[in-house]
PyMOL CGO cylinders between C-alpha atoms (Angstrom):
from pymol import cmd
from pymol.cgo import CYLINDER

trace = [
    CYLINDER, 92.07, 84.43, 98.53, 95.01, 86.73, 99.19, 0.3, 1, 1, 1, 1, 1, 1,
    CYLINDER, 95.01, 86.73, 99.19, 96.80, 86.20, 102.48, 0.3, 1, 1, 1, 1, 1, 1,
    CYLINDER, 96.80, 86.20, 102.48, 96.48, 89.26, 104.72, 0.3, 1, 1, 1, 1, 1, 1,
    CYLINDER, 96.48, 89.26, 104.72, 99.11, 90.88, 106.89, 0.3, 1, 1, 1, 1, 1, 1,
    CYLINDER, 99.11, 90.88, 106.89, 96.75, 92.05, 109.60, 0.3, 1, 1, 1, 1, 1, 1,
    CYLINDER, 96.75, 92.05, 109.60, 98.28, 94.14, 112.37, 0.3, 1, 1, 1, 1, 1, 1,
    CYLINDER, 98.28, 94.14, 112.37, 101.60, 93.52, 114.08, 0.3, 1, 1, 1, 1, 1, 1,
    CYLINDER, 101.60, 93.52, 114.08, 105.30, 93.71, 113.30, 0.3, 1, 1, 1, 1, 1, 1,
    CYLINDER, 105.30, 93.71, 113.30, 106.58, 93.87, 109.76, 0.3, 1, 1, 1, 1, 1, 1,
    CYLINDER, 106.58, 93.87, 109.76, 110.23, 93.76, 108.78, 0.3, 1, 1, 1, 1, 1, 1,
    CYLINDER, 110.23, 93.76, 108.78, 111.15, 96.27, 106.09, 0.3, 1, 1, 1, 1, 1, 1,
    CYLINDER, 111.15, 96.27, 106.09, 114.00, 94.74, 104.11, 0.3, 1, 1, 1, 1, 1, 1,
    CYLINDER, 114.00, 94.74, 104.11, 116.24, 97.80, 104.11, 0.3, 1, 1, 1, 1, 1, 1,
    CYLINDER, 116.24, 97.80, 104.11, 119.24, 99.25, 105.91, 0.3, 1, 1, 1, 1, 1, 1,
    CYLINDER, 119.24, 99.25, 105.91, 118.16, 102.77, 104.88, 0.3, 1, 1, 1, 1, 1, 1,
    CYLINDER, 118.16, 102.77, 104.88, 116.64, 104.80, 107.74, 0.3, 1, 1, 1, 1, 1, 1,
    CYLINDER, 116.64, 104.80, 107.74, 114.93, 107.18, 105.32, 0.3, 1, 1, 1, 1, 1, 1,
    CYLINDER, 114.93, 107.18, 105.32, 113.17, 104.37, 103.49, 0.3, 1, 1, 1, 1, 1, 1,
    CYLINDER, 113.17, 104.37, 103.49, 112.06, 102.83, 106.79, 0.3, 1, 1, 1, 1, 1, 1,
    CYLINDER, 112.06, 102.83, 106.79, 110.58, 106.16, 107.89, 0.3, 1, 1, 1, 1, 1, 1,
    CYLINDER, 110.58, 106.16, 107.89, 108.74, 106.62, 104.58, 0.3, 1, 1, 1, 1, 1, 1,
    CYLINDER, 108.74, 106.62, 104.58, 107.25, 103.13, 104.55, 0.3, 1, 1, 1, 1, 1, 1,
    CYLINDER, 107.25, 103.13, 104.55, 106.37, 103.27, 108.25, 0.3, 1, 1, 1, 1, 1, 1,
    CYLINDER, 106.37, 103.27, 108.25, 104.36, 106.44, 107.68, 0.3, 1, 1, 1, 1, 1, 1,
    CYLINDER, 104.36, 106.44, 107.68, 102.42, 104.75, 104.89, 0.3, 1, 1, 1, 1, 1, 1,
    CYLINDER, 102.42, 104.75, 104.89, 101.61, 101.62, 106.88, 0.3, 1, 1, 1, 1, 1, 1,
    CYLINDER, 101.61, 101.62, 106.88, 101.10, 103.07, 110.36, 0.3, 1, 1, 1, 1, 1, 1,
    CYLINDER, 101.10, 103.07, 110.36, 97.36, 103.77, 109.74, 0.3, 1, 1, 1, 1, 1, 1,
    CYLINDER, 97.36, 103.77, 109.74, 96.83, 100.02, 109.24, 0.3, 1, 1, 1, 1, 1, 1,
    CYLINDER, 96.83, 100.02, 109.24, 98.28, 98.94, 112.57, 0.3, 1, 1, 1, 1, 1, 1,
    CYLINDER, 98.28, 98.94, 112.57, 101.67, 97.83, 111.29, 0.3, 1, 1, 1, 1, 1, 1,
    CYLINDER, 101.67, 97.83, 111.29, 104.79, 98.28, 113.40, 0.3, 1, 1, 1, 1, 1, 1,
    CYLINDER, 104.79, 98.28, 113.40, 107.70, 98.50, 110.98, 0.3, 1, 1, 1, 1, 1, 1,
    CYLINDER, 107.70, 98.50, 110.98, 111.25, 97.51, 111.91, 0.3, 1, 1, 1, 1, 1, 1,
    CYLINDER, 111.25, 97.51, 111.91, 114.20, 97.53, 109.55, 0.3, 1, 1, 1, 1, 1, 1,
    CYLINDER, 114.20, 97.53, 109.55, 116.33, 94.57, 108.57, 0.3, 1, 1, 1, 1, 1, 1,
    CYLINDER, 116.33, 94.57, 108.57, 119.31, 96.75, 109.45, 0.3, 1, 1, 1, 1, 1, 1,
    CYLINDER, 119.31, 96.75, 109.45, 118.18, 97.22, 113.06, 0.3, 1, 1, 1, 1, 1, 1,
    CYLINDER, 118.18, 97.22, 113.06, 117.90, 93.43, 113.38, 0.3, 1, 1, 1, 1, 1, 1,
    CYLINDER, 117.90, 93.43, 113.38, 121.40, 92.96, 112.04, 0.3, 1, 1, 1, 1, 1, 1,
    CYLINDER, 121.40, 92.96, 112.04, 120.19, 91.01, 109.02, 0.3, 1, 1, 1, 1, 1, 1,
    CYLINDER, 120.19, 91.01, 109.02, 122.56, 90.77, 106.03, 0.3, 1, 1, 1, 1, 1, 1,
    CYLINDER, 122.56, 90.77, 106.03, 121.65, 92.21, 102.65, 0.3, 1, 1, 1, 1, 1, 1,
    CYLINDER, 121.65, 92.21, 102.65, 121.19, 89.40, 100.11, 0.3, 1, 1, 1, 1, 1, 1,
    CYLINDER, 121.19, 89.40, 100.11, 122.72, 89.58, 96.64, 0.3, 1, 1, 1, 1, 1, 1,
    CYLINDER, 122.72, 89.58, 96.64, 120.17, 90.95, 94.17, 0.3, 1, 1, 1, 1, 1, 1,
    CYLINDER, 120.17, 90.95, 94.17, 120.64, 88.40, 91.41, 0.3, 1, 1, 1, 1, 1, 1,
    CYLINDER, 120.64, 88.40, 91.41, 117.18, 88.66, 89.85, 0.3, 1, 1, 1, 1, 1, 1,
    CYLINDER, 117.18, 88.66, 89.85, 116.57, 89.63, 86.25, 0.3, 1, 1, 1, 1, 1, 1,
    CYLINDER, 116.57, 89.63, 86.25, 113.38, 91.57, 87.03, 0.3, 1, 1, 1, 1, 1, 1,
    CYLINDER, 113.38, 91.57, 87.03, 112.22, 94.02, 89.69, 0.3, 1, 1, 1, 1, 1, 1,
    CYLINDER, 112.22, 94.02, 89.69, 109.84, 91.40, 91.05, 0.3, 1, 1, 1, 1, 1, 1,
    CYLINDER, 109.84, 91.40, 91.05, 112.58, 88.79, 91.40, 0.3, 1, 1, 1, 1, 1, 1,
    CYLINDER, 112.58, 88.79, 91.40, 114.85, 91.17, 93.29, 0.3, 1, 1, 1, 1, 1, 1,
    CYLINDER, 114.85, 91.17, 93.29, 112.07, 92.37, 95.58, 0.3, 1, 1, 1, 1, 1, 1,
    CYLINDER, 112.07, 92.37, 95.58, 111.16, 88.77, 96.41, 0.3, 1, 1, 1, 1, 1, 1,
    CYLINDER, 111.16, 88.77, 96.41, 114.80, 87.85, 97.09, 0.3, 1, 1, 1, 1, 1, 1,
    CYLINDER, 114.80, 87.85, 97.09, 115.03, 90.65, 99.67, 0.3, 1, 1, 1, 1, 1, 1,
    CYLINDER, 115.03, 90.65, 99.67, 111.62, 90.03, 101.25, 0.3, 1, 1, 1, 1, 1, 1,
    CYLINDER, 111.62, 90.03, 101.25, 112.11, 86.26, 101.55, 0.3, 1, 1, 1, 1, 1, 1,
    CYLINDER, 112.11, 86.26, 101.55, 115.59, 86.62, 103.02, 0.3, 1, 1, 1, 1, 1, 1,
    CYLINDER, 115.59, 86.62, 103.02, 114.30, 89.03, 105.68, 0.3, 1, 1, 1, 1, 1, 1,
    CYLINDER, 114.30, 89.03, 105.68, 111.27, 86.84, 106.49, 0.3, 1, 1, 1, 1, 1, 1,
    CYLINDER, 111.27, 86.84, 106.49, 113.32, 83.67, 106.82, 0.3, 1, 1, 1, 1, 1, 1,
    CYLINDER, 113.32, 83.67, 106.82, 115.99, 85.32, 108.98, 0.3, 1, 1, 1, 1, 1, 1,
    CYLINDER, 115.99, 85.32, 108.98, 113.57, 87.17, 111.28, 0.3, 1, 1, 1, 1, 1, 1,
    CYLINDER, 113.57, 87.17, 111.28, 110.65, 84.75, 111.52, 0.3, 1, 1, 1, 1, 1, 1,
    CYLINDER, 110.65, 84.75, 111.52, 108.32, 87.67, 110.74, 0.3, 1, 1, 1, 1, 1, 1,
    CYLINDER, 108.32, 87.67, 110.74, 106.46, 88.88, 107.68, 0.3, 1, 1, 1, 1, 1, 1,
    CYLINDER, 106.46, 88.88, 107.68, 108.69, 91.14, 105.58, 0.3, 1, 1, 1, 1, 1, 1,
    CYLINDER, 108.69, 91.14, 105.58, 108.26, 93.79, 102.91, 0.3, 1, 1, 1, 1, 1, 1,
    CYLINDER, 108.26, 93.79, 102.91, 110.83, 94.73, 100.27, 0.3, 1, 1, 1, 1, 1, 1,
    CYLINDER, 110.83, 94.73, 100.27, 110.83, 96.96, 97.25, 0.3, 1, 1, 1, 1, 1, 1,
    CYLINDER, 110.83, 96.96, 97.25, 112.81, 97.16, 94.05, 0.3, 1, 1, 1, 1, 1, 1,
    CYLINDER, 112.81, 97.16, 94.05, 112.51, 100.02, 91.63, 0.3, 1, 1, 1, 1, 1, 1,
    CYLINDER, 112.51, 100.02, 91.63, 114.09, 101.61, 88.61, 0.3, 1, 1, 1, 1, 1, 1,
    CYLINDER, 114.09, 101.61, 88.61, 113.79, 103.29, 85.24, 0.3, 1, 1, 1, 1, 1, 1,
    CYLINDER, 113.79, 103.29, 85.24, 113.05, 101.62, 81.93, 0.3, 1, 1, 1, 1, 1, 1,
    CYLINDER, 113.05, 101.62, 81.93, 113.53, 103.42, 78.62, 0.3, 1, 1, 1, 1, 1, 1,
    CYLINDER, 113.53, 103.42, 78.62, 111.56, 102.14, 75.64, 0.3, 1, 1, 1, 1, 1, 1,
    CYLINDER, 111.56, 102.14, 75.64, 114.17, 102.97, 73.01, 0.3, 1, 1, 1, 1, 1, 1,
    CYLINDER, 114.17, 102.97, 73.01, 116.85, 101.19, 75.06, 0.3, 1, 1, 1, 1, 1, 1,
    CYLINDER, 116.85, 101.19, 75.06, 114.92, 97.94, 75.24, 0.3, 1, 1, 1, 1, 1, 1,
    CYLINDER, 114.92, 97.94, 75.24, 113.87, 98.59, 78.83, 0.3, 1, 1, 1, 1, 1, 1,
    CYLINDER, 113.87, 98.59, 78.83, 117.33, 99.47, 80.10, 0.3, 1, 1, 1, 1, 1, 1,
    CYLINDER, 117.33, 99.47, 80.10, 118.66, 100.39, 82.59, 0.3, 1, 1, 1, 1, 1, 1,
    CYLINDER, 118.66, 100.39, 82.59, 115.84, 98.45, 84.34, 0.3, 1, 1, 1, 1, 1, 1,
    CYLINDER, 115.84, 98.45, 84.34, 117.08, 96.35, 87.27, 0.3, 1, 1, 1, 1, 1, 1,
    CYLINDER, 117.08, 96.35, 87.27, 120.52, 97.90, 86.72, 0.3, 1, 1, 1, 1, 1, 1,
    CYLINDER, 120.52, 97.90, 86.72, 119.22, 101.45, 87.28, 0.3, 1, 1, 1, 1, 1, 1,
    CYLINDER, 119.22, 101.45, 87.28, 121.47, 102.05, 90.29, 0.3, 1, 1, 1, 1, 1, 1,
    CYLINDER, 121.47, 102.05, 90.29, 124.41, 100.19, 88.77, 0.3, 1, 1, 1, 1, 1, 1,
    CYLINDER, 124.41, 100.19, 88.77, 124.58, 102.70, 85.92, 0.3, 1, 1, 1, 1, 1, 1,
    CYLINDER, 124.58, 102.70, 85.92, 125.41, 105.35, 88.53, 0.3, 1, 1, 1, 1, 1, 1,
    CYLINDER, 125.41, 105.35, 88.53, 128.18, 103.38, 90.25, 0.3, 1, 1, 1, 1, 1, 1,
    CYLINDER, 128.18, 103.38, 90.25, 131.57, 105.07, 90.06, 0.3, 1, 1, 1, 1, 1, 1,
    CYLINDER, 131.57, 105.07, 90.06, 134.56, 102.81, 89.49, 0.3, 1, 1, 1, 1, 1, 1,
    CYLINDER, 134.56, 102.81, 89.49, 137.69, 103.14, 91.59, 0.3, 1, 1, 1, 1, 1, 1,
    CYLINDER, 137.69, 103.14, 91.59, 139.50, 105.00, 88.79, 0.3, 1, 1, 1, 1, 1, 1,
    CYLINDER, 139.50, 105.00, 88.79, 136.67, 107.56, 88.52, 0.3, 1, 1, 1, 1, 1, 1,
    CYLINDER, 136.67, 107.56, 88.52, 137.15, 108.91, 92.05, 0.3, 1, 1, 1, 1, 1, 1,
    CYLINDER, 137.15, 108.91, 92.05, 135.67, 108.00, 95.40, 0.3, 1, 1, 1, 1, 1, 1,
    CYLINDER, 135.67, 108.00, 95.40, 133.34, 104.96, 95.35, 0.3, 1, 1, 1, 1, 1, 1,
    CYLINDER, 133.34, 104.96, 95.35, 129.68, 105.89, 95.30, 0.3, 1, 1, 1, 1, 1, 1,
    CYLINDER, 129.68, 105.89, 95.30, 126.94, 106.82, 92.88, 0.3, 1, 1, 1, 1, 1, 1,
    CYLINDER, 126.94, 106.82, 92.88, 127.04, 109.63, 90.35, 0.3, 1, 1, 1, 1, 1, 1,
    CYLINDER, 127.04, 109.63, 90.35, 123.49, 110.14, 89.12, 0.3, 1, 1, 1, 1, 1, 1,
    CYLINDER, 123.49, 110.14, 89.12, 124.48, 112.87, 86.66, 0.3, 1, 1, 1, 1, 1, 1,
    CYLINDER, 124.48, 112.87, 86.66, 126.82, 110.35, 85.06, 0.3, 1, 1, 1, 1, 1, 1,
    CYLINDER, 126.82, 110.35, 85.06, 123.97, 107.84, 84.89, 0.3, 1, 1, 1, 1, 1, 1,
    CYLINDER, 123.97, 107.84, 84.89, 121.59, 110.36, 83.31, 0.3, 1, 1, 1, 1, 1, 1,
    CYLINDER, 121.59, 110.36, 83.31, 124.30, 111.28, 80.82, 0.3, 1, 1, 1, 1, 1, 1,
    CYLINDER, 124.30, 111.28, 80.82, 124.77, 107.62, 79.94, 0.3, 1, 1, 1, 1, 1, 1,
    CYLINDER, 124.77, 107.62, 79.94, 121.07, 107.27, 79.10, 0.3, 1, 1, 1, 1, 1, 1,
    CYLINDER, 121.07, 107.27, 79.10, 121.04, 110.52, 77.13, 0.3, 1, 1, 1, 1, 1, 1,
    CYLINDER, 121.04, 110.52, 77.13, 124.15, 109.54, 75.20, 0.3, 1, 1, 1, 1, 1, 1,
    CYLINDER, 124.15, 109.54, 75.20, 122.57, 106.30, 74.06, 0.3, 1, 1, 1, 1, 1, 1,
    CYLINDER, 122.57, 106.30, 74.06, 119.38, 108.12, 73.01, 0.3, 1, 1, 1, 1, 1, 1,
    CYLINDER, 119.38, 108.12, 73.01, 121.35, 110.67, 71.02, 0.3, 1, 1, 1, 1, 1, 1,
    CYLINDER, 121.35, 110.67, 71.02, 123.29, 107.90, 69.31, 0.3, 1, 1, 1, 1, 1, 1,
    CYLINDER, 123.29, 107.90, 69.31, 119.96, 106.46, 68.18, 0.3, 1, 1, 1, 1, 1, 1,
    CYLINDER, 119.96, 106.46, 68.18, 119.02, 109.72, 66.41, 0.3, 1, 1, 1, 1, 1, 1,
    CYLINDER, 119.02, 109.72, 66.41, 117.08, 112.91, 67.02, 0.3, 1, 1, 1, 1, 1, 1,
    CYLINDER, 117.08, 112.91, 67.02, 113.70, 111.30, 66.26, 0.3, 1, 1, 1, 1, 1, 1,
    CYLINDER, 113.70, 111.30, 66.26, 114.18, 108.50, 68.80, 0.3, 1, 1, 1, 1, 1, 1,
    CYLINDER, 114.18, 108.50, 68.80, 111.23, 107.70, 71.04, 0.3, 1, 1, 1, 1, 1, 1,
    CYLINDER, 111.23, 107.70, 71.04, 111.95, 109.19, 74.47, 0.3, 1, 1, 1, 1, 1, 1,
    CYLINDER, 111.95, 109.19, 74.47, 109.19, 107.32, 76.32, 0.3, 1, 1, 1, 1, 1, 1,
    CYLINDER, 109.19, 107.32, 76.32, 110.20, 105.90, 79.68, 0.3, 1, 1, 1, 1, 1, 1,
    CYLINDER, 110.20, 105.90, 79.68, 108.65, 104.71, 82.92, 0.3, 1, 1, 1, 1, 1, 1,
    CYLINDER, 108.65, 104.71, 82.92, 109.59, 104.40, 86.56, 0.3, 1, 1, 1, 1, 1, 1,
    CYLINDER, 109.59, 104.40, 86.56, 108.72, 101.02, 88.08, 0.3, 1, 1, 1, 1, 1, 1,
    CYLINDER, 108.72, 101.02, 88.08, 108.30, 99.92, 91.69, 0.3, 1, 1, 1, 1, 1, 1,
    CYLINDER, 108.30, 99.92, 91.69, 107.63, 96.39, 92.85, 0.3, 1, 1, 1, 1, 1, 1,
    CYLINDER, 107.63, 96.39, 92.85, 106.66, 95.69, 96.46, 0.3, 1, 1, 1, 1, 1, 1,
    CYLINDER, 106.66, 95.69, 96.46, 107.00, 92.11, 97.68, 0.3, 1, 1, 1, 1, 1, 1,
    CYLINDER, 107.00, 92.11, 97.68, 105.53, 90.76, 100.91, 0.3, 1, 1, 1, 1, 1, 1,
    CYLINDER, 105.53, 90.76, 100.91, 106.89, 87.45, 102.19, 0.3, 1, 1, 1, 1, 1, 1,
    CYLINDER, 106.89, 87.45, 102.19, 106.02, 85.26, 105.15, 0.3, 1, 1, 1, 1, 1, 1,
    CYLINDER, 106.02, 85.26, 105.15, 108.40, 82.87, 106.96, 0.3, 1, 1, 1, 1, 1, 1,
    CYLINDER, 108.40, 82.87, 106.96, 106.57, 79.83, 105.59, 0.3, 1, 1, 1, 1, 1, 1,
    CYLINDER, 106.57, 79.83, 105.59, 107.39, 80.86, 102.01, 0.3, 1, 1, 1, 1, 1, 1,
    CYLINDER, 107.39, 80.86, 102.01, 104.09, 82.46, 101.03, 0.3, 1, 1, 1, 1, 1, 1,
    CYLINDER, 104.09, 82.46, 101.03, 104.39, 85.77, 99.18, 0.3, 1, 1, 1, 1, 1, 1,
    CYLINDER, 104.39, 85.77, 99.18, 102.54, 88.50, 97.31, 0.3, 1, 1, 1, 1, 1, 1,
    CYLINDER, 102.54, 88.50, 97.31, 103.77, 91.03, 94.74, 0.3, 1, 1, 1, 1, 1, 1,
    CYLINDER, 103.77, 91.03, 94.74, 102.43, 94.47, 93.81, 0.3, 1, 1, 1, 1, 1, 1,
    CYLINDER, 102.43, 94.47, 93.81, 103.69, 96.36, 90.77, 0.3, 1, 1, 1, 1, 1, 1,
    CYLINDER, 103.69, 96.36, 90.77, 103.48, 100.13, 90.30, 0.3, 1, 1, 1, 1, 1, 1,
    CYLINDER, 103.48, 100.13, 90.30, 104.33, 102.16, 87.22, 0.3, 1, 1, 1, 1, 1, 1,
    CYLINDER, 104.33, 102.16, 87.22, 104.62, 105.86, 86.35, 0.3, 1, 1, 1, 1, 1, 1,
    CYLINDER, 104.62, 105.86, 86.35, 104.91, 106.53, 82.59, 0.3, 1, 1, 1, 1, 1, 1,
    CYLINDER, 104.91, 106.53, 82.59, 106.54, 109.62, 81.14, 0.3, 1, 1, 1, 1, 1, 1,
    CYLINDER, 106.54, 109.62, 81.14, 109.22, 110.95, 78.82, 0.3, 1, 1, 1, 1, 1, 1,
    CYLINDER, 109.22, 110.95, 78.82, 112.88, 111.85, 79.18, 0.3, 1, 1, 1, 1, 1, 1,
    CYLINDER, 112.88, 111.85, 79.18, 114.16, 115.39, 78.71, 0.3, 1, 1, 1, 1, 1, 1,
    CYLINDER, 114.16, 115.39, 78.71, 117.61, 116.97, 78.51, 0.3, 1, 1, 1, 1, 1, 1,
    CYLINDER, 117.61, 116.97, 78.51, 119.35, 118.79, 80.14, 0.3, 1, 1, 1, 1, 1, 1,
    CYLINDER, 119.35, 118.79, 80.14, 118.42, 117.82, 83.71, 0.3, 1, 1, 1, 1, 1, 1,
    CYLINDER, 118.42, 117.82, 83.71, 116.09, 120.22, 85.54, 0.3, 1, 1, 1, 1, 1, 1,
    CYLINDER, 116.09, 120.22, 85.54, 115.23, 120.67, 89.21, 0.3, 1, 1, 1, 1, 1, 1,
    CYLINDER, 115.23, 120.67, 89.21, 116.83, 120.19, 92.60, 0.3, 1, 1, 1, 1, 1, 1,
    CYLINDER, 116.83, 120.19, 92.60, 114.18, 118.28, 94.58, 0.3, 1, 1, 1, 1, 1, 1,
    CYLINDER, 114.18, 118.28, 94.58, 114.52, 114.83, 93.13, 0.3, 1, 1, 1, 1, 1, 1,
    CYLINDER, 114.52, 114.83, 93.13, 116.81, 111.86, 93.38, 0.3, 1, 1, 1, 1, 1, 1,
    CYLINDER, 116.81, 111.86, 93.38, 118.37, 109.55, 90.86, 0.3, 1, 1, 1, 1, 1, 1,
    CYLINDER, 118.37, 109.55, 90.86, 116.98, 110.09, 87.38, 0.3, 1, 1, 1, 1, 1, 1,
    CYLINDER, 116.98, 110.09, 87.38, 114.23, 112.48, 88.57, 0.3, 1, 1, 1, 1, 1, 1,
    CYLINDER, 114.23, 112.48, 88.57, 115.79, 115.58, 86.90, 0.3, 1, 1, 1, 1, 1, 1,
    CYLINDER, 115.79, 115.58, 86.90, 115.34, 114.11, 83.40, 0.3, 1, 1, 1, 1, 1, 1,
    CYLINDER, 115.34, 114.11, 83.40, 111.95, 112.40, 83.89, 0.3, 1, 1, 1, 1, 1, 1,
    CYLINDER, 111.95, 112.40, 83.89, 108.72, 114.23, 83.02, 0.3, 1, 1, 1, 1, 1, 1,
    CYLINDER, 108.72, 114.23, 83.02, 105.67, 112.22, 84.16, 0.3, 1, 1, 1, 1, 1, 1,
    CYLINDER, 105.67, 112.22, 84.16, 102.81, 111.83, 81.68, 0.3, 1, 1, 1, 1, 1, 1,
    CYLINDER, 102.81, 111.83, 81.68, 100.50, 114.84, 81.63, 0.3, 1, 1, 1, 1, 1, 1,
    CYLINDER, 100.50, 114.84, 81.63, 103.07, 117.15, 83.27, 0.3, 1, 1, 1, 1, 1, 1,
    CYLINDER, 103.07, 117.15, 83.27, 105.54, 119.72, 82.02, 0.3, 1, 1, 1, 1, 1, 1,
    CYLINDER, 105.54, 119.72, 82.02, 107.91, 119.68, 84.97, 0.3, 1, 1, 1, 1, 1, 1,
    CYLINDER, 107.91, 119.68, 84.97, 110.42, 116.97, 85.80, 0.3, 1, 1, 1, 1, 1, 1,
    CYLINDER, 110.42, 116.97, 85.80, 110.06, 114.93, 88.98, 0.3, 1, 1, 1, 1, 1, 1,
    CYLINDER, 110.06, 114.93, 88.98, 112.89, 117.02, 90.42, 0.3, 1, 1, 1, 1, 1, 1,
    CYLINDER, 112.89, 117.02, 90.42, 110.88, 120.22, 89.84, 0.3, 1, 1, 1, 1, 1, 1,
    CYLINDER, 110.88, 120.22, 89.84, 107.68, 118.94, 91.46, 0.3, 1, 1, 1, 1, 1, 1,
    CYLINDER, 107.68, 118.94, 91.46, 107.05, 119.37, 95.18, 0.3, 1, 1, 1, 1, 1, 1,
    CYLINDER, 107.05, 119.37, 95.18, 107.21, 116.09, 97.16, 0.3, 1, 1, 1, 1, 1, 1,
    CYLINDER, 107.21, 116.09, 97.16, 103.48, 115.79, 97.95, 0.3, 1, 1, 1, 1, 1, 1,
    CYLINDER, 103.48, 115.79, 97.95, 102.13, 116.00, 94.37, 0.3, 1, 1, 1, 1, 1, 1,
    CYLINDER, 102.13, 116.00, 94.37, 105.06, 113.92, 93.12, 0.3, 1, 1, 1, 1, 1, 1,
    CYLINDER, 105.06, 113.92, 93.12, 104.41, 111.13, 95.59, 0.3, 1, 1, 1, 1, 1, 1,
    CYLINDER, 104.41, 111.13, 95.59, 100.71, 111.16, 94.69, 0.3, 1, 1, 1, 1, 1, 1,
    CYLINDER, 100.71, 111.16, 94.69, 101.47, 110.05, 91.11, 0.3, 1, 1, 1, 1, 1, 1,
    CYLINDER, 101.47, 110.05, 91.11, 104.72, 108.14, 91.57, 0.3, 1, 1, 1, 1, 1, 1,
    CYLINDER, 104.72, 108.14, 91.57, 105.40, 104.51, 90.77, 0.3, 1, 1, 1, 1, 1, 1,
    CYLINDER, 105.40, 104.51, 90.77, 105.81, 103.85, 94.50, 0.3, 1, 1, 1, 1, 1, 1,
    CYLINDER, 105.81, 103.85, 94.50, 102.39, 105.38, 95.24, 0.3, 1, 1, 1, 1, 1, 1,
    CYLINDER, 102.39, 105.38, 95.24, 100.83, 103.17, 92.57, 0.3, 1, 1, 1, 1, 1, 1,
    CYLINDER, 100.83, 103.17, 92.57, 102.39, 100.04, 94.06, 0.3, 1, 1, 1, 1, 1, 1,
    CYLINDER, 102.39, 100.04, 94.06, 101.43, 100.97, 97.63, 0.3, 1, 1, 1, 1, 1, 1,
    CYLINDER, 101.43, 100.97, 97.63, 97.84, 101.70, 96.61, 0.3, 1, 1, 1, 1, 1, 1,
    CYLINDER, 97.84, 101.70, 96.61, 97.60, 98.17, 95.21, 0.3, 1, 1, 1, 1, 1, 1,
    CYLINDER, 97.60, 98.17, 95.21, 99.18, 96.66, 98.33, 0.3, 1, 1, 1, 1, 1, 1,
    CYLINDER, 99.18, 96.66, 98.33, 96.85, 98.56, 100.68, 0.3, 1, 1, 1, 1, 1, 1,
    CYLINDER, 96.85, 98.56, 100.68, 93.77, 97.65, 98.64, 0.3, 1, 1, 1, 1, 1, 1,
    CYLINDER, 93.77, 97.65, 98.64, 94.70, 93.97, 98.60, 0.3, 1, 1, 1, 1, 1, 1,
    CYLINDER, 94.70, 93.97, 98.60, 96.10, 93.59, 102.12, 0.3, 1, 1, 1, 1, 1, 1,
    CYLINDER, 96.10, 93.59, 102.12, 93.83, 95.92, 104.08, 0.3, 1, 1, 1, 1, 1, 1,
    CYLINDER, 93.83, 95.92, 104.08, 90.78, 96.19, 101.84, 0.3, 1, 1, 1, 1, 1, 1,
    CYLINDER, 90.78, 96.19, 101.84, 91.04, 99.98, 101.55, 0.3, 1, 1, 1, 1, 1, 1,
]
cmd.load_cgo(trace, "trace")
């Protein structure tokens, strides 16, 4: 039988205030009080996993062990079929600017261009199927854990379209749609996203909804 969270405090393994707000809104109806790892002064562990699940578990377990509370972490990214699943767990790394490319940070247009360049090298008839993935990991201080995987399939388009998305959203068209994620309003986008899929599985398993 799956271990249940119940109500109470839950550490969200993030230092991002926006992510904390988003996850808090999703879990508030189930009696969870969410606090961020950042607000507790917890360090961010190195994400050395080879899969989304491994990285999510690394973050969740580190937060649970350091805080003594149950913790939730997520790891997400884009996989492209023709690129053997890349960029995968390195989705954000592909957007990292090097010191000689300007100010440190992430350039998502550069990352999208990197993916498109590799697809074009493979030929005009290359399969452009892709999927966004999200893995949510719950961990308890005693080492117990649970993992929930969400997926949103689609195809890649070029050039980028839309202003409402983030990351690779401007080149990703979800299955059954004609607009990119960056052209779709937040509410309908979130209803079909990889994160929504993962959260639906977590809620069904943890809260029986």
